[in-house]
N, C-alpha and C positions, 0 to 999 in steps of 0.2 A: 749403325748398330746402336739403337736406342733401347730403352727398357722393354722387357718382354711382357709387361702388363698391358692391359687394354689401351690406356692412354698412350703408352709408348709405341704400340703397334699402329695405332691410328696416326700418330705423328710421323712415324717412319714412312707410311704410305703417302702422307701429304707432302713430305720432303722429297721423296723419290719422284712424285708426279711433276715436280718443278724442274727436274733435270732432263737432259736430252734422252729421248727413248733409247734404251739399250745400254746406257752408261751407269745407271744406278743399280746397286746390288743390296739386298737386304739380308743381314745376318740373323741367325737364330741361336740363342744361348740356352743352356739347360736350366739356368736360374734367372732371376729377375734382371740382373745387370752384371757387369764385370766384377764389381766388388763382391757380390754374393758368390761368384765363382771362386774368387780367392779365399773367402771365408770357409768355403766348403771343400777346400783343397782340390779345386778343379780349374786351376790356372791354365791347364793345357787346353781347356775348352774354348778359350778366347781366340788364339790363333787358328784353331780348327774352324771356329765359326766364321772368322774373317775369310779364310781361303775357301771355305765351303759355301759362302754366301751365294744366293741365287739371284739371277737377274730379275728386277722388278717388272711385273706385268700388272696392269689394272685388273680388277676382279672381272671374271667372266672370259678372259682371253686365255686359251689353253694351247700349249704346244702340241701339234699333231703327233709328235714322237711319244707322247704320254698315252696315246690311245692304243690299246693292245687288242689282239685277237680275242682274248678272254673277256675283256670288257664289252666288246661288240657282240659276242655270242651270248653273254649274260643278259643283254638288252633285248633278247628275242621277245616279240609281242605275241603271246599265245592267247587265243580267244576262249572265253567260257561259253559253252553252248547255251542256247535259248530253248524254251519249251515249244517253239514254233518252227518246224523244219524248214519251210521255205524262207522265212525271215532270217533264220539262222544261216542258211546257205548264202543269202545275199549280203549279209553283214559280216559273215565270217566270225560270228560270235561277238561277245562284248569283251573289251580289254580294259584293264586298269591303265592309268595314265592317259585316258581319253575322255572326251565329253560327248555323250550321246544325248540328242534332243528328241523328245516325243512331242508331237503337236497334233491338233485337230480342232474342229469346231466345238461349240459348247455342248456338254453332256454326251460326248462320244466315247468316253471311257479312258481318257488319258491316265488319270490317277489309278484306275483299276489295272491297266496294263503295266504301269510302273510297279505296283505292288506285286502283280503276278511275276514280273521279272525278278524283283527283289526276293520273293519267296523261292523262286527256282534257284537263284544264285546261292541263297542261304541253305536250302535243303539238299540240293543235288551236289553243289560244289563245296559246301561247308565253309562258305565265306561269311565275313562279318559285315553287316549292313547298317548304315546310318540313315535315319529317316527325318527329313525336314519338310513336313507337309504344312504349309503356312495357311491353308484354308480349312483346316480341320484340326480337331484336338488329337492329342496322342492316344486317347481312348478309341477314337474312331479309326485311326490308323491301325492300332493293334487289333481292333475288331475285324478290320479288313483282312489281316493275315489269318486270323482264326477262321473267318468265312472261307478263305481259299483252302485252308488245310482240311476243312470239312466239306468242301465242294457245295457250298450253299451261297446264294446271292447275299451280298452285304446288306442291301435294303431289307430283305426278308428277315435277316438275323437281327438287325437293329429294331425292326418292328416287333419282333417277338423273340427275345433271347432264350426263351424256354424250349425252342426247337432243338437246342443242343442240351444234352445232359451235363450235369456238373463234371462228370468224368471226362466228357469230350472237351469241355472248356479247359479243364486242368491239363489234359494231355496236350492240347494245342499250345497253351501258354508255356508249358515246360519245354516242348519240342521246338517251338518257333520264337515266340515273343521274348521269353526270359533268358535266352542264351544267344550270344553273338548278335544281338539286336539292340540298337540305341535309337532313342526318340528325342526330338527337340520339343520341349513342352512350351509351346507358344502358339498364339493365334493372331494372325494379322501380319503387317509389314515388318521387315527386318532390314536395317540399313546394311549397305554393301560391305563395309569394313567388318561389321559384327558377324555377318554371314560367313565371310572368308575365314575369320577367326574360329568360328564354330566348326566349319568343315576341316580346318587344319587340325583342331583338337581331336575331332572324330578319327582322323587318319593317324596322327602321330601318337596321341594319348590313348586311344581306344582300339587302334588297329583295324579300323574299318577299311575293307577293300573297295567298297562302292558306297556312295552317298546319293540318295534320291532327293532331289530338290523340286518341290511343287509349290510355287512356280516362279519363273524369272521376273515377270512383270510386277508382282506384288512386292518384290524386294526393293525396286526403285520407286514404287508408288509412295512409299513412306519417307523418301529422302527430300531434303531441301534441294530442289533441282538446280543444276548448274546453269550458267548463263546460256548454254546451248540447248537446254531442255532435256527431256526424257531420253532422246536418242543418245546423247552424250553420256548420260548416266548409265545406260545399258552397255555402251561401248566400254566404259571404265570397268563395269562389273564383269563383263565377259573376258576382258583382258586380264583382270585379276584372277578369275577362275582358271584361265589358261595357264597363267604363271604358277598357280597353286597346284594344278594337276601335274605340271612338269617337275616342280620342286619336290612334291611329296609322293607322286605315283598313284594317288587316289583316282578311282574312276568316278565320274559324275554322270548321273542320269537326270537330266533337267527337263522339266515340262515348260513349254512355251505356248502362249496363246496366239491366235491368228487375227489379222484384220479382216473385216468383212469384204468379200469379193464383190466385183461389180455385177457379176452374173448370178448364177445359181448359188444360194447360200450353202455353206458347208453342211449345215444341219439337214439340208434337203438333197445331199449327194454331190454338192459341188466339189470339183477336183481341187486338191491342195497343191500349191506351188511354193517354192522357197521365198519368193518375193512377197508372200502374204504373212510371213512371220512378223509379228507385231512389235515395233519399237525401233529396230536398228539393223543395218546391214551386217553388223558383226554377228548377229544371230545365225546367219547362214555361212559366214566366212570362218569363224573360229571353231565351231563344233567339228568333231571328226565324222560323226554320222548323224543323219536326221531322218526320223521315221514319222510319217503322217498316218493318221487314222481317218478313214472316210466312211460315210454311210448315209442313207436316207432315212431319217427318223420319221418321216411322214409316209414312207412307202409301204408296200406289202411285206417286205422283209426288213422291218424296222430294227431288228436285232442283229442284222448282218453287218459285219465290219470288214473293210478292206484296208490292209496296211500297205502303204506305198513308201519305198525307200527313196528319199529325195537326194540323199548324199551318203556316200560310203567312201571314206578316205583311204581305206586299205584293202583294195580289191585282191591284192596278192595273198591276203591272209585267209581267203575263203575256205581253204582246206586244212587249216591249222587250228585244232581245238584242244582244250583240256577237258577231258570227260571224267 
């Protein structure tokens, strides 16, 4: 029974860890120490704290008796519907506390799909969205949402902003960009620890339900690589993102690039496999779901895209949606 301030609680854990497991008990006083209990006429709290002391367990170890039916039912994972019926059916929607990866070859529309999903979650489900697009400015990301809201191609809008009236611009800004939307004002690489800190703030400080990260590779490209290289850096990043998702409940939609296949290039219709995710095996092991975009940019149907679900970690959720 040490002081109840931070140094005292840390010392209590360090002392208890030295003793035989199950033999150490940690008391909890209503004031800083026994003396303050006497001064505040709470001498009775001292024996109460001694007899009510709880067995010491290292952080993270929980007695199964503390898990209740209510806590398990409250942990129900309900999916938010997507704007694409077949993809929605296969994934069972998107859930918070999960990592969803989008991948494809170059120029196939990964960022566009991510924004379309973010727009749908924001407008249809009333969710708060965080945007970390590291290869474009916050202005371009916001323009993308305005373009979606007005059903015009982003490239066309950026080439001629006058295709929308001032009223249309203002309406889309007020409806989409300026409420429940947050943007990271940065262009280029962002180190792993700083990224995790930004996402944590978006979740806890701003209440973001989902954060869109475009893209994983650029995060580690700016780091001083570990002795084991880029693969290890990505392993560390993905592990940290997994921990962040579990701790805070935020949903992450992350874009990942592909390695060039040995056969047909992805940009010419080559099929995408999980082994082609560029950088590390953790990119296919840690995410809950992985969606690939395929298409032949050189073919007759160059604008046609096929979405392939490479991984869906929760097949049992296929019929559970929040509409």
